[in-house]
C-alpha positions in Angstrom: 55.2 108.0 244.3 53.3 106.1 247.0 51.6 108.4 249.5 52.7 107.7 253.1 49.6 107.2 255.1 51.5 108.3 258.3 52.2 111.7 256.8 50.2 114.7 258.1 46.8 114.7 256.7 44.5 117.8 255.9 41.9 118.5 258.5 38.4 117.6 257.6 36.2 120.6 256.6 32.8 121.3 255.3 34.3 123.1 252.4 36.6 120.3 251.3 36.0 118.8 247.9 34.7 121.7 245.8 32.5 120.3 243.1 34.4 120.6 239.8 33.5 118.9 236.5 36.4 117.9 234.2 37.5 120.7 231.9 36.9 123.6 234.3 38.8 126.9 233.9 38.5 130.3 235.6 40.4 133.5 236.1 42.1 134.9 239.2 40.9 138.4 239.8 42.2 141.6 238.2 41.3 142.7 234.7 42.8 145.5 232.5 41.2 148.8 231.9 38.3 150.7 233.4 35.3 149.5 231.4 33.5 147.5 234.0 30.6 146.4 231.9 32.7 145.2 229.0 35.0 143.3 231.3 32.3 141.5 233.2 30.5 140.7 229.9 33.8 139.3 228.6 34.3 137.0 231.6 30.8 135.7 231.4 31.0 135.3 227.6 34.0 133.1 228.1 33.2 131.3 231.3 29.4 131.1 231.9 28.9 127.9 230.0 29.4 124.8 232.2 31.8 123.5 233.3 33.5 126.9 233.4 33.6 129.2 236.4 32.8 132.9 235.8 34.0 135.4 238.3 33.6 139.1 239.3 36.8 140.7 238.1 38.6 143.6 239.7 39.8 146.8 238.0 42.9 148.3 239.7 43.4 150.7 236.7 40.6 152.9 238.1 42.9 154.0 240.9 43.0 154.0 244.7 40.0 152.2 246.1 40.0 149.7 243.2 43.3 148.2 244.2 43.2 144.9 245.9 43.7 146.3 249.4 41.3 149.2 249.1 38.7 146.9 247.6 38.7 144.5 250.4 39.0 147.3 253.0 35.7 148.5 251.6 34.1 145.3 253.0 35.4 145.8 256.6 32.7 146.4 259.2 33.3 149.2 261.7 36.9 149.5 260.8 37.2 152.5 258.4 40.3 153.3 256.4 41.8 156.2 254.6 44.7 156.5 252.1 48.0 158.0 253.1 51.4 158.1 251.2 52.4 154.9 253.1 49.2 153.1 252.0 45.8 152.4 253.5 45.5 153.2 257.2 43.0 152.3 259.8 41.2 155.5 261.1 38.3 156.5 263.4 35.9 157.8 260.8 35.2 157.0 257.2 36.3 159.6 254.7 36.2 160.2 250.9 38.8 157.4 250.2 36.6 154.8 251.8 33.5 156.2 250.1 35.3 156.0 246.7 36.3 152.3 247.3 32.7 151.4 248.3 31.4 153.3 245.3 33.6 151.3 243.0 32.5 148.0 244.5 28.8 149.1 244.4 29.2 149.9 240.7 30.7 146.5 240.0 27.9 144.7 241.8 25.3 146.7 239.9 26.8 145.7 236.6 27.2 142.1 237.8 23.5 141.9 238.6 22.7 143.2 235.1 25.1 140.9 233.2 24.3 137.8 235.3 20.5 138.3 235.1 19.1 134.8 234.9 22.4 133.1 235.4 22.4 129.8 237.3 25.6 128.1 238.3 28.8 128.7 240.2 30.2 132.2 240.5 33.6 133.2 242.1 34.3 136.2 244.3 37.7 137.3 245.5 38.9 139.1 248.7 42.3 139.7 250.2 43.0 137.4 253.1 43.5 138.6 256.7 47.3 138.2 256.8 48.0 140.1 253.6 45.5 142.7 254.7 47.0 143.0 258.2 50.5 143.4 256.6 49.3 146.1 254.2 47.0 148.2 256.4 48.7 150.7 258.8 47.8 151.7 262.3 47.4 155.4 263.2 50.8 155.2 264.9 52.3 154.4 261.5 53.1 150.7 261.9 51.6 147.8 260.1 48.5 146.4 261.7 50.0 142.9 261.9 52.3 144.0 264.8 49.3 144.5 267.1 47.5 141.2 268.2 44.5 143.2 269.3 44.3 145.0 266.0 44.7 141.7 264.1 41.8 140.1 266.1 39.6 143.1 265.3 40.6 143.0 261.7 39.8 139.3 261.3 36.4 139.7 262.9 35.6 142.7 260.8 36.7 141.0 257.6 34.7 137.8 258.5 31.6 139.9 259.0 32.2 141.9 255.8 32.7 138.6 253.8 29.4 137.3 255.2 27.6 140.5 254.1 29.3 140.4 250.7 28.4 136.8 249.9 24.8 137.4 251.0 24.5 140.6 248.9 25.8 138.8 245.7 23.5 135.9 246.4 20.6 138.5 246.5 21.7 140.1 243.3 22.3 136.9 241.4 19.9 134.4 243.1 20.8 131.5 240.8 24.5 131.7 241.8 26.4 129.1 243.8 29.1 131.3 245.3 32.7 130.3 245.7 35.0 132.6 247.7 38.6 133.0 246.8 40.9 134.4 249.5 44.1 136.0 248.2 47.2 135.7 250.4 50.2 136.9 248.4 51.8 138.4 251.5 51.4 135.3 253.7 54.9 133.9 253.4 56.5 137.2 254.5 54.2 137.3 257.6 55.0 133.7 258.5 58.8 134.0 258.3 59.1 137.5 259.7 60.3 139.2 256.5 58.1 142.3 256.6 60.1 145.5 257.1 59.3 147.9 259.9 58.1 151.4 259.2 61.7 152.7 259.5 62.9 150.1 257.1 65.8 149.2 259.4 64.3 146.1 261.0 61.9 143.2 260.4 58.6 142.5 262.1 58.3 139.4 264.2 57.0 136.3 262.6 53.4 135.2 263.2 53.1 131.6 264.4 51.5 129.0 262.2 48.5 128.2 264.6 47.6 131.9 264.7 47.7 132.1 260.9 45.6 129.0 260.4 43.0 130.2 262.9 42.7 133.5 261.2 42.2 131.9 257.8 39.7 129.4 259.2 37.6 132.2 260.6 37.2 134.1 257.3 36.7 130.9 255.2 34.0 129.7 257.7 32.3 133.1 257.4 31.6 132.5 253.8 30.3 128.9 254.1 28.2 129.8 257.1 26.1 132.1 254.8 25.8 129.7 251.9 29.0 129.8 249.9 29.5 126.4 248.3 33.2 126.4 248.5 36.4 128.3 249.4 39.7 128.7 247.7 43.1 129.9 249.0 45.1 131.6 246.3 48.7 132.9 246.3 51.1 133.3 243.4 54.0 133.8 245.9 57.0 131.5 246.0 57.8 129.1 248.9 54.3 128.7 250.1 53.7 126.6 253.2 51.4 124.2 251.5 50.9 121.8 254.4 49.9 124.7 256.6 47.4 126.0 254.0 45.7 122.7 253.8 45.1 122.8 257.6 42.8 125.8 257.1 40.2 123.5 255.5 39.9 125.4 252.3 38.3 123.3 249.6 41.0 124.2 247.0 44.5 125.7 246.8 45.2 128.0 243.8 48.9 128.2 243.1 51.4 129.3 240.4 52.6 125.9 239.3 55.8 127.4 237.8 57.0 128.1 241.3 56.3 124.6 242.7 59.3 122.5 243.7 59.3 118.7 244.0 58.6 118.9 247.7 55.6 121.2 247.0 54.2 118.7 244.5 54.5 116.0 247.1 52.5 118.0 249.6 49.9 118.7 246.9 49.7 115.0 246.2 48.9 114.3 249.9 46.3 117.1 249.9 44.6 116.0 246.7 44.3 112.4 247.9 42.7 113.7 251.1 40.1 115.7 249.2 41.6 119.2 248.6 41.4 120.4 245.1 44.2 121.9 243.0 43.6 125.1 241.0 46.7 125.2 238.8 48.0 128.6 237.8 49.4 127.2 234.6 49.5 130.2 232.4 52.1 132.9 233.0 50.8 136.4 233.6 53.9 138.3 232.6 56.1 138.8 229.5 55.1 137.4 226.2 51.7 136.1 227.4 50.5 139.6 228.3 51.6 140.8 224.9 49.3 138.1 223.4 51.9 135.5 222.5 50.3 132.4 224.0 51.5 128.8 224.4 49.6 125.9 223.0 46.8 124.3 225.2 48.6 121.0 225.4 51.8 122.7 226.6 49.8 124.3 229.4 48.1 121.0 230.3 51.6 119.4 230.5 52.5 121.7 233.4 50.0 119.7 235.5 49.9 116.4 233.7 53.7 115.7 233.9 54.1 116.1 237.7 50.7 114.4 238.2 51.9 111.2 236.4 55.4 111.5 238.0 53.8 111.4 241.5 51.7 108.4 240.7 48.4 110.2 241.4 45.2 108.8 240.1 45.1 109.7 236.4 41.3 110.2 236.4 41.6 112.8 239.2 43.6 115.1 237.0 40.4 116.0 235.3 39.2 117.8 238.4 42.2 120.2 238.4 40.9 123.7 237.5 43.2 125.6 235.1 43.8 129.3 235.7 46.2 132.0 234.9 49.0 132.3 237.5 47.8 135.7 238.8 45.6 138.5 237.7 45.5 140.0 234.2 45.7 143.7 235.0 48.9 144.0 233.0 47.4 142.7 229.8 45.3 144.3 227.2 41.6 143.5 227.3 42.0 141.4 224.1 45.0 139.5 225.5 43.1 138.9 228.8 40.3 137.4 227.0 42.7 135.2 225.0 44.2 133.9 228.3 40.7 132.8 229.4 40.2 131.0 226.1 43.6 129.3 226.5 42.7 128.2 230.1 39.5 126.6 228.7 41.5 124.9 226.0 44.1 123.5 228.4 41.4 122.4 230.8 39.7 120.5 228.0 43.0 118.8 227.0 43.6 117.8 230.6 40.1 116.4 231.0 40.5 114.3 227.7 43.8 112.9 229.0 42.3 112.0 232.3 39.4 110.1 230.8 41.4 108.6 227.9 
C-alpha cells in the first residue's frame, strides 16, 4: 500500500514517537488475585530488563475501590465519590468507599517503591480516560456524568490534576523511573456514537462530538507530560475504534486489540505510524484457552502484526518498534498463566524484532 500524502495526518505533539527499542513487550493493567507484592515482583521479574517495559498492575479481585473506575476515581481532586448499587457516584463529601480506594492505591505505591528500589528505566502507569470515566460515574440525580457538560469539564480538570499528582508521586517514589502514562478508554466508542443507555434503560444518551472528545483527551495527556512523563499511550480493547480521531489527541502510541482491526483500521494505523505514532499491538488474546494457560507460539503472535505490516507496504525495519502486549488485562487468568502471557509477549516481540532487522 502506498500512503496517500493528502490523507489526514496526525497532529504534531510533544509526546509523539515514544522511544521503544526493538523487542519491547509490556502488560496492559489488571492482574489476578490479591497478593500485591507477589504480583508487582512478577511484573518486574519479567519486564524490568531492557528493552522490556514494567508496569504497576491493578488488582480488581480486592473488590470495590480496586476496580478500574474506583481506582481512577481515587485520583480525582476535589471530586469525591461513593459507591451505590448503580455504580460509583459523585458526591459532596468523601466517605469510606473513597477512603478504601485511596488506601488500595497507597498500598500499591508503597509496594512499588519497595520492589522498584534502585530501578532505572521506563515504567508504565494506567488510568481510566475521561470519557470512560464520565460514562461510568453517576451524578447525584442518578444520571451519568457524561450528560452534563459542566460536570464533564469539572471531571476532566480534576482528572488532569490527579494525573499530575500521581505521576509526580511515582517519580518521587521511584526516582530512576521514566514514566509512561497509559489512558484506558474502553467506553469511548459508545460515548462517540450515542450508544450509552439512560438511567431508565429506555433511551440513549446523546453522542458527544469528536472535537469535544479530542480536547478532553488532549487535556489529560498533556497533564502527564507537563510534569515529566516521557510518553503517553491511548489504550482500548473495544471494537470499531475511531483510530483517526485517537491520533488527533497527540498520544505517542495507540494500544489496540489487533484481532478486532479491519483492513480500514490497519490503513489508518499505517498513516499514523508513518507520521510518528507508535503501535502497541494487543496480539495475545485475554480470554478462553490463553487464560487457562494454553498459549500460541511466539511466531504465531508475531504474525498478527508482521502479516498486515507487510501487506500494507510499511517499512519492514519499523515493525521492530511495535510493542507487543496482551489484548486486555489479565485479571481473568491465574497468576501463573498471567506470568506466562508476559513471557509469551517478550518472545513474540523478540521474533518481530529479528524479522525487522533480518
